[in-house]
C-alpha positions as CSV (number, residue, x, y, z in Angstrom):
1,X,58.4,-42.1,-54.0
2,X,58.5,-38.7,-52.2
3,X,58.4,-35.7,-54.6
4,X,60.6,-32.7,-54.1
5,X,59.8,-30.1,-56.8
6,X,62.0,-27.5,-55.2
7,X,63.2,-25.8,-58.4
8,X,61.9,-22.3,-57.5
9,X,63.3,-19.7,-55.2
10,X,61.8,-19.0,-51.7
11,X,62.3,-16.1,-49.3
12,X,61.2,-15.3,-45.7
13,X,62.1,-13.2,-42.7
14,X,64.1,-15.5,-40.6
15,X,64.1,-13.5,-37.3
16,X,61.3,-13.0,-34.8
17,X,58.9,-10.0,-35.2
18,X,59.6,-6.9,-33.2
19,X,62.3,-4.3,-33.0
20,X,66.0,-5.3,-32.8
21,X,69.4,-4.3,-34.0
22,X,69.4,-6.8,-36.9
23,X,66.8,-8.7,-38.9
24,X,67.5,-11.3,-41.6
25,X,65.7,-11.9,-44.9
26,X,66.7,-15.4,-46.1
27,X,66.5,-16.4,-49.8
28,X,67.1,-20.0,-51.1
29,X,66.9,-21.4,-54.6
30,X,68.4,-21.3,-58.1
31,X,67.6,-17.6,-58.5
32,X,68.8,-16.4,-55.1
33,X,72.0,-14.9,-56.3
34,X,70.4,-13.3,-59.4
35,X,67.8,-11.6,-57.1
36,X,70.6,-10.3,-54.9
37,X,72.3,-8.9,-58.0
38,X,69.1,-7.0,-58.8
39,X,68.5,-5.4,-55.4
40,X,72.0,-5.1,-53.7
41,X,74.4,-2.2,-54.4
42,X,77.9,-2.9,-52.9
43,X,79.4,0.1,-51.1
44,X,83.1,-0.5,-52.1
45,X,82.9,-1.7,-55.7
46,X,80.6,-2.2,-58.7
47,X,81.0,-6.0,-58.5
48,X,77.5,-7.7,-58.0
49,X,76.9,-10.6,-55.5
50,X,77.2,-13.1,-58.4
51,X,81.0,-12.6,-58.4
52,X,81.2,-13.0,-54.6
53,X,82.9,-16.1,-53.2
54,X,80.8,-18.5,-51.2
55,X,80.5,-17.8,-47.5
56,X,81.5,-14.2,-47.9
57,X,79.7,-11.1,-46.6
58,X,79.7,-7.6,-48.2
59,X,78.5,-4.2,-47.0
60,X,76.1,-2.1,-49.1
61,X,72.5,-1.1,-49.6
62,X,69.3,-2.6,-50.7
63,X,67.6,-0.5,-53.3
64,X,64.8,-0.4,-55.9
65,X,66.2,1.6,-58.7
66,X,67.3,4.9,-57.2
67,X,65.4,4.4,-53.9
68,X,67.6,3.1,-51.1
69,X,65.7,0.9,-48.7
70,X,68.3,0.0,-46.1
71,X,71.9,-0.3,-45.2
72,X,72.7,-4.0,-45.0
73,X,75.2,-6.8,-44.9
74,X,74.7,-9.4,-47.6
75,X,76.1,-13.0,-47.3
76,X,76.3,-15.4,-50.3
77,X,76.4,-19.2,-49.7
78,X,76.7,-21.3,-52.8
79,X,75.3,-24.8,-53.4
80,X,75.7,-27.5,-52.4
81,X,77.3,-26.7,-49.0
82,X,74.5,-24.7,-47.6
83,X,71.6,-25.3,-45.2
84,X,69.2,-26.2,-48.1
85,X,72.0,-27.5,-50.4
86,X,70.8,-24.7,-52.8
87,X,72.2,-21.2,-53.3
88,X,71.4,-19.2,-50.2
89,X,71.5,-15.4,-49.7
90,X,71.0,-13.8,-46.3
91,X,70.4,-10.0,-46.1
92,X,71.1,-8.6,-42.6
93,X,68.9,-5.5,-42.4
94,X,68.1,-3.2,-39.5
95,X,65.7,-5.1,-37.3
96,X,62.6,-2.9,-37.6
97,X,59.4,-4.0,-39.2
98,X,59.6,-1.6,-42.1
99,X,63.1,-2.3,-43.5
100,X,62.5,-6.1,-43.2
101,X,59.1,-6.0,-44.8
102,X,60.2,-3.7,-47.7
103,X,63.3,-5.8,-48.3
104,X,61.2,-9.0,-48.4
105,X,58.6,-7.4,-50.7
106,X,61.4,-6.4,-53.1
107,X,62.8,-9.9,-53.1
108,X,59.4,-11.3,-53.9
109,X,58.8,-8.9,-56.7
110,X,62.1,-9.9,-58.2
111,X,60.9,-13.6,-58.6
112,X,61.0,-15.4,-55.3
113,X,57.9,-16.6,-53.5
114,X,57.1,-16.5,-49.8
115,X,58.4,-19.7,-48.1
116,X,56.0,-22.1,-46.5
117,X,56.4,-22.8,-42.8
118,X,59.6,-24.9,-42.3
119,X,60.3,-25.0,-46.1
120,X,64.0,-24.2,-45.7
121,X,64.5,-27.2,-43.5
122,X,62.1,-29.3,-45.6
123,X,64.4,-28.6,-48.6
124,X,67.4,-29.7,-46.5
125,X,65.6,-32.9,-45.8
126,X,64.5,-33.7,-49.3
127,X,67.9,-33.0,-50.7
128,X,69.5,-35.3,-48.2
129,X,71.4,-32.9,-46.0
130,X,69.5,-34.1,-42.9
131,X,67.1,-36.9,-42.2
132,X,63.7,-36.4,-40.8
133,X,64.7,-36.9,-37.1
134,X,67.5,-34.3,-37.6
135,X,65.0,-31.9,-39.2
136,X,62.7,-32.2,-36.3
137,X,65.6,-31.6,-33.9
138,X,66.0,-28.1,-35.5
139,X,62.7,-27.1,-34.0
140,X,63.7,-28.7,-30.7
141,X,66.9,-26.7,-30.6
142,X,64.9,-23.5,-31.1
143,X,62.3,-24.5,-28.5
144,X,64.6,-25.8,-25.8
145,X,63.9,-24.3,-22.4
146,X,66.9,-25.6,-20.5
147,X,70.6,-26.5,-21.2
148,X,69.9,-30.2,-20.9
149,X,67.0,-30.0,-23.4
150,X,69.3,-28.0,-25.7
151,X,72.0,-30.6,-25.4
152,X,69.6,-33.4,-26.2
153,X,68.3,-31.6,-29.2
154,X,71.8,-30.9,-30.5
155,X,72.7,-34.5,-30.0
156,X,69.7,-35.4,-32.2
157,X,70.6,-32.7,-34.7
158,X,74.1,-34.1,-35.1
159,X,72.6,-37.5,-35.9
160,X,72.9,-39.3,-32.5
161,X,69.3,-40.8,-32.6
162,X,69.5,-41.4,-36.3
163,X,72.7,-43.5,-36.0
164,X,71.0,-45.6,-33.3
165,X,67.9,-46.2,-35.4
166,X,70.0,-47.0,-38.5
167,X,72.0,-49.5,-36.4
168,X,68.7,-51.2,-35.4
169,X,67.6,-51.2,-39.0
170,X,70.9,-52.7,-40.2
171,X,70.6,-55.5,-37.7
172,X,66.9,-56.0,-38.6
173,X,67.6,-56.0,-42.3
174,X,70.3,-58.7,-41.8
175,X,67.8,-60.9,-39.9
176,X,65.1,-60.2,-42.5
177,X,67.5,-61.0,-45.3
178,X,68.2,-64.4,-43.9
179,X,64.5,-65.1,-43.5
180,X,63.7,-64.0,-47.0
181,X,66.6,-66.0,-48.4
182,X,65.4,-69.1,-46.6
183,X,62.0,-68.6,-48.2
184,X,63.4,-68.2,-51.7
185,X,66.3,-70.6,-51.6
186,X,65.3,-73.0,-48.9
187,X,66.0,-76.1,-51.0
188,X,69.5,-74.9,-52.1
189,X,72.7,-75.9,-50.4
190,X,73.1,-72.5,-48.6
191,X,73.8,-71.8,-44.9
192,X,71.0,-70.0,-43.1
193,X,70.5,-68.9,-39.6
194,X,69.1,-71.5,-37.3
195,X,65.7,-70.8,-35.7
196,X,67.5,-70.4,-32.4
197,X,70.0,-67.9,-33.9
198,X,67.1,-66.0,-35.4
199,X,65.2,-66.0,-32.1
200,X,68.2,-64.7,-30.2
201,X,68.8,-61.9,-32.7
202,X,65.2,-60.7,-32.7
203,X,65.0,-60.9,-28.9
204,X,68.2,-58.8,-28.4
205,X,67.0,-56.2,-30.8
206,X,63.6,-56.0,-29.1
207,X,65.3,-55.6,-25.7
208,X,67.5,-52.8,-27.1
209,X,64.5,-51.0,-28.4
210,X,62.7,-51.3,-25.0
211,X,65.8,-49.9,-23.2
212,X,65.7,-46.9,-25.6
213,X,62.0,-46.5,-25.0
214,X,62.6,-46.3,-21.2
215,X,64.2,-42.9,-21.8
216,X,61.0,-41.5,-23.3
217,X,59.5,-40.3,-20.0
218,X,62.6,-38.2,-19.3
219,X,62.6,-37.1,-22.9
220,X,59.0,-35.9,-22.6
221,X,60.0,-34.0,-19.4
222,X,62.9,-32.3,-21.2
223,X,60.7,-31.3,-24.1
224,X,57.5,-30.4,-22.3
225,X,58.6,-29.9,-18.7
226,X,57.5,-31.4,-15.4
227,X,54.5,-30.4,-13.4
228,X,55.3,-30.4,-9.7
229,X,52.8,-29.7,-6.9
230,X,54.0,-28.4,-3.6
231,X,51.6,-29.8,-1.0
232,X,51.3,-30.2,2.7
233,X,49.2,-29.1,5.7
234,X,49.1,-25.3,6.4
235,X,52.2,-23.5,7.7
236,X,54.8,-26.1,6.8
237,X,56.6,-23.6,4.5
238,X,55.2,-24.5,1.1
239,X,55.1,-20.9,-0.1
240,X,58.6,-20.2,1.4
241,X,59.9,-23.2,-0.4
242,X,58.5,-22.0,-3.7
243,X,60.0,-18.6,-3.2
244,X,63.4,-20.2,-2.4
245,X,63.3,-22.3,-5.5
246,X,62.3,-19.4,-7.7
247,X,65.0,-17.1,-6.0
248,X,62.3,-14.4,-5.6
249,X,59.4,-13.5,-3.4
250,X,56.7,-14.7,-5.7
251,X,54.2,-16.0,-3.1
252,X,52.9,-14.2,0.0
253,X,54.2,-15.7,3.2
254,X,52.6,-15.2,6.6
255,X,52.5,-17.1,9.8
256,X,48.7,-17.4,9.5
257,X,47.3,-20.7,8.3
258,X,45.2,-20.6,5.1
259,X,47.1,-17.6,3.6
260,X,47.4,-19.4,0.2
261,X,43.9,-19.8,-1.2
262,X,44.6,-20.2,-4.9
263,X,47.2,-22.2,-6.9
264,X,50.2,-20.1,-7.9
265,X,52.3,-21.4,-10.8
266,X,55.8,-20.5,-12.0
267,X,58.3,-22.3,-14.2
268,X,62.0,-22.8,-13.1
269,X,64.9,-25.0,-14.2
270,X,65.5,-27.8,-11.6
271,X,68.2,-30.4,-12.2
272,X,68.2,-29.6,-15.9
273,X,64.5,-30.0,-16.4
274,X,61.9,-27.2,-16.9
275,X,59.6,-27.6,-13.9
276,X,56.3,-25.8,-13.4
277,X,55.9,-25.4,-9.7
278,X,52.5,-25.0,-8.1
279,X,52.1,-23.6,-4.6
280,X,48.8,-25.1,-3.4
281,X,46.5,-24.3,-0.5
282,X,47.2,-26.2,2.8
283,X,45.4,-29.5,2.8
284,X,43.1,-29.6,5.8
285,X,39.4,-29.5,6.5
286,X,38.5,-26.0,5.1
287,X,37.1,-23.3,7.4
288,X,35.2,-21.4,4.8
289,X,34.0,-21.6,1.2
290,X,37.0,-19.8,-0.2
291,X,39.5,-22.2,1.5
292,X,37.3,-25.1,0.4
293,X,37.7,-24.0,-3.3
294,X,41.5,-23.6,-2.8
295,X,41.8,-27.1,-1.4
296,X,39.7,-28.4,-4.3
297,X,42.1,-26.8,-6.8
298,X,45.1,-28.2,-4.9
299,X,43.7,-31.7,-5.1
300,X,42.9,-31.3,-8.8
301,X,46.5,-30.1,-9.4
302,X,47.9,-33.1,-7.6
303,X,46.0,-35.5,-9.8
304,X,47.6,-33.9,-12.9
305,X,51.1,-33.5,-11.5
306,X,54.1,-35.5,-12.6
307,X,55.7,-35.0,-9.2
308,X,54.5,-34.0,-5.7
309,X,56.7,-32.3,-3.2
310,X,55.2,-33.2,0.1
311,X,56.4,-30.6,2.6
312,X,56.8,-31.7,6.3
313,X,57.6,-29.2,9.1
314,X,60.6,-30.9,10.7
315,X,60.5,-28.6,13.7
316,X,57.2,-30.1,14.9
317,X,56.1,-33.7,15.6
318,X,54.1,-35.3,12.8
319,X,50.5,-34.6,12.9
320,X,47.5,-36.6,11.7
321,X,47.3,-34.4,8.5
322,X,50.9,-35.2,7.7
323,X,50.3,-39.0,8.2
324,X,47.2,-38.9,6.1
325,X,49.0,-37.2,3.2
326,X,51.9,-39.7,3.5
327,X,49.4,-42.5,3.0
328,X,47.4,-40.8,0.3
329,X,50.0,-39.7,-2.2
330,X,51.3,-42.3,-4.7
331,X,54.9,-43.3,-3.8
332,X,56.0,-43.2,-7.4
333,X,55.4,-39.5,-7.7
334,X,56.0,-38.4,-4.1
335,X,59.2,-36.6,-2.9
336,X,59.2,-35.9,0.8
337,X,60.7,-32.5,1.7
338,X,61.4,-32.0,5.4
339,X,61.5,-28.2,5.9
340,X,62.9,-25.9,8.6
341,X,66.2,-27.5,9.2
342,X,67.3,-24.2,10.7
343,X,65.2,-25.0,13.7
344,X,65.6,-27.8,16.3
345,X,64.3,-31.0,14.6
346,X,61.6,-33.2,15.9
347,X,61.2,-35.4,12.8
348,X,63.7,-37.9,11.5
349,X,63.5,-40.2,8.5
350,X,62.5,-43.2,10.7
351,X,59.4,-41.3,11.8
352,X,58.2,-41.2,8.2
353,X,58.0,-45.0,8.2
354,X,59.3,-45.7,4.7
355,X,61.9,-48.0,3.1
356,X,65.5,-46.8,3.0
357,X,65.3,-46.0,-0.8
358,X,62.5,-43.5,-0.3
359,X,63.5,-40.0,-1.4
360,X,63.6,-37.7,1.6
361,X,65.3,-34.3,1.4
362,X,65.9,-32.0,4.4
363,X,65.9,-28.3,3.5
364,X,65.6,-24.9,5.0
365,X,63.5,-22.6,2.8
366,X,64.7,-19.7,5.0
367,X,68.5,-20.2,4.7
368,X,68.6,-22.2,1.4
369,X,70.2,-25.2,3.0
370,X,69.5,-28.4,1.1
371,X,68.0,-26.8,-2.0
372,X,70.8,-28.2,-4.2
373,X,70.0,-31.7,-2.9
374,X,66.3,-31.1,-3.6
375,X,67.1,-30.2,-7.2
376,X,69.2,-33.4,-7.6
377,X,66.3,-35.4,-6.1
378,X,63.9,-33.9,-8.7
379,X,66.3,-34.9,-11.5
380,X,66.6,-38.4,-10.1
381,X,62.9,-38.9,-10.0
382,X,62.6,-37.6,-13.6
383,X,65.6,-39.2,-15.1
384,X,66.6,-42.8,-14.2
385,X,69.5,-43.2,-16.7
386,X,73.2,-42.8,-16.2
387,X,74.8,-39.4,-16.7
388,X,73.1,-36.3,-18.0
389,X,69.9,-36.8,-20.0
390,X,71.1,-34.2,-22.5
391,X,74.4,-36.0,-23.2
392,X,73.1,-39.3,-24.6
393,X,70.5,-40.7,-27.0
394,X,67.0,-40.4,-25.5
395,X,63.6,-40.3,-27.1
396,X,62.1,-36.8,-26.8
397,X,59.6,-36.9,-29.6
398,X,56.2,-38.6,-29.3
399,X,56.3,-39.6,-33.0
400,X,59.6,-41.4,-32.5
401,X,58.3,-43.1,-29.4
402,X,55.3,-44.4,-31.2
403,X,57.4,-45.7,-34.1
404,X,59.9,-47.5,-31.8
405,X,57.0,-49.0,-29.9
406,X,55.4,-50.3,-33.1
407,X,58.7,-51.8,-34.1
408,X,59.3,-53.5,-30.8
409,X,55.7,-54.8,-30.7
410,X,56.2,-56.3,-34.2
411,X,59.4,-58.1,-33.1
412,X,57.6,-59.4,-30.0
413,X,54.8,-60.7,-32.1
414,X,57.4,-62.3,-34.3
415,X,59.0,-64.0,-31.3
416,X,55.6,-65.4,-30.2
417,X,54.9,-66.8,-33.6
418,X,58.4,-68.3,-33.9
419,X,57.8,-70.1,-30.6
420,X,54.7,-71.6,-32.1
421,X,56.7,-72.9,-35.1
422,X,55.1,-70.8,-37.8
423,X,56.7,-70.6,-41.2
424,X,59.3,-68.0,-42.4
425,X,56.7,-66.2,-44.6
426,X,54.7,-65.2,-41.5
427,X,57.9,-64.1,-39.6
428,X,59.1,-62.1,-42.6
429,X,55.9,-60.0,-42.5
430,X,56.5,-58.9,-38.9
431,X,60.1,-58.1,-39.6
432,X,59.0,-55.9,-42.5
433,X,56.5,-54.1,-40.3
434,X,59.3,-53.4,-37.8
435,X,61.6,-52.1,-40.6
436,X,59.0,-49.7,-41.9
437,X,58.2,-48.4,-38.4
438,X,61.9,-47.6,-37.7
439,X,62.2,-46.0,-41.2
440,X,59.4,-43.6,-40.3
441,X,61.7,-42.0,-37.7
442,X,64.5,-41.1,-40.2
443,X,62.1,-40.5,-43.2
444,X,63.1,-43.6,-45.2
445,X,59.5,-45.0,-45.2
446,X,57.4,-42.0,-44.1
447,X,54.3,-41.0,-46.0
448,X,54.4,-37.6,-47.7
449,X,51.3,-36.3,-45.8
450,X,53.1,-37.1,-42.5
451,X,56.2,-35.2,-43.6
452,X,54.1,-32.2,-44.7
453,X,52.4,-32.1,-41.4
454,X,55.7,-32.2,-39.5
455,X,57.2,-29.2,-41.4
456,X,53.9,-27.3,-41.3
457,X,54.6,-26.9,-37.5
458,X,57.8,-25.0,-38.1
459,X,58.0,-21.3,-38.1
460,X,58.3,-19.4,-41.5
461,X,61.9,-18.6,-42.2
462,X,63.2,-22.0,-40.8
């Protein structure tokens, strides 16, 4: 049984450090309103915060006796309809370090303690306002780098993933219930599932889990970003393409081969995904030690990249270097970009010698023609599902992925044993393993040390 001894009052600064117009000190717990009574002086009446209605805000001052610390707005939110389900007070101070620090110190002197990292959300989890997957989504909402990642995180926060996992658990519990009943009451005159019905139910559930797991790679890309190397022989327009995608002159462009000697990295949103672009040195036989080092860095980056944009100069016939790169680069991660469409073309798709479904995009880094199609192609290679990756249930968390994999593997083991004709007692054990694995996602069966580790990664104040 997980313990939740949250009967004390906690406080923390809930806004990032630095100077700003407003900073917030958040207080939660049974003494939150009483502490507000002790330090807040309303400007328009003598009524203390304890007589304020819930979700109301009043103007006044934070003071310690006769000394006024700051001019503030104080909001009272009463249990149980708050973020933590406890009484919550938020003090909107001026956003400088001194007023925030002094206000927090005063709150702590009046009986609160400094909150642990993530403790506000941890309380929301333990008191049942959110499950563990929703609690983790709070951090994902804060850390989202693109609109698609934000939509995916909000979908999880609203319970989208949790509902899917609970649907799986409900189906699994029904199957496990029949198996357990057949063990306990096998000699009674009770209708049970046939072995064929049991097999079909487990098989469908395992397939559904595998389909959800197929979204994990796109989920990882939304959460962590995509590493994309821009490669090609010298002077095909790699640096110009990078500048065009970044919408700024980030990389030096000259007509002289070998200008790019180092790897230049920048992050941009392409097709809804955060993509770290790397402009690499032209891949050819190096002419000096510096260029040799640059080519070595380029090849190292290619090995670690999720995606390779192979740039071809469409205004020139294919060269041996182009053909060698076409052969060398893995097809699964290669996107062919035929550049310089603003010039007469000497390269067509047939010249590249690939199947019709090979992704080939024609662009002009100079005029911007085709850049939208290139962004769509990047998204297609990263996300294979229907619709926007941020608008449906996808797996974005490594912990969730591992738990679903464990559950699916347990069901597949169960199917293998069922085919061998083993008894229900053995099948029931695999079904229980799958149930526990799914329960780890929502927190129904998660160990307390795992939960503590999850919330320790949150920022203080959330």
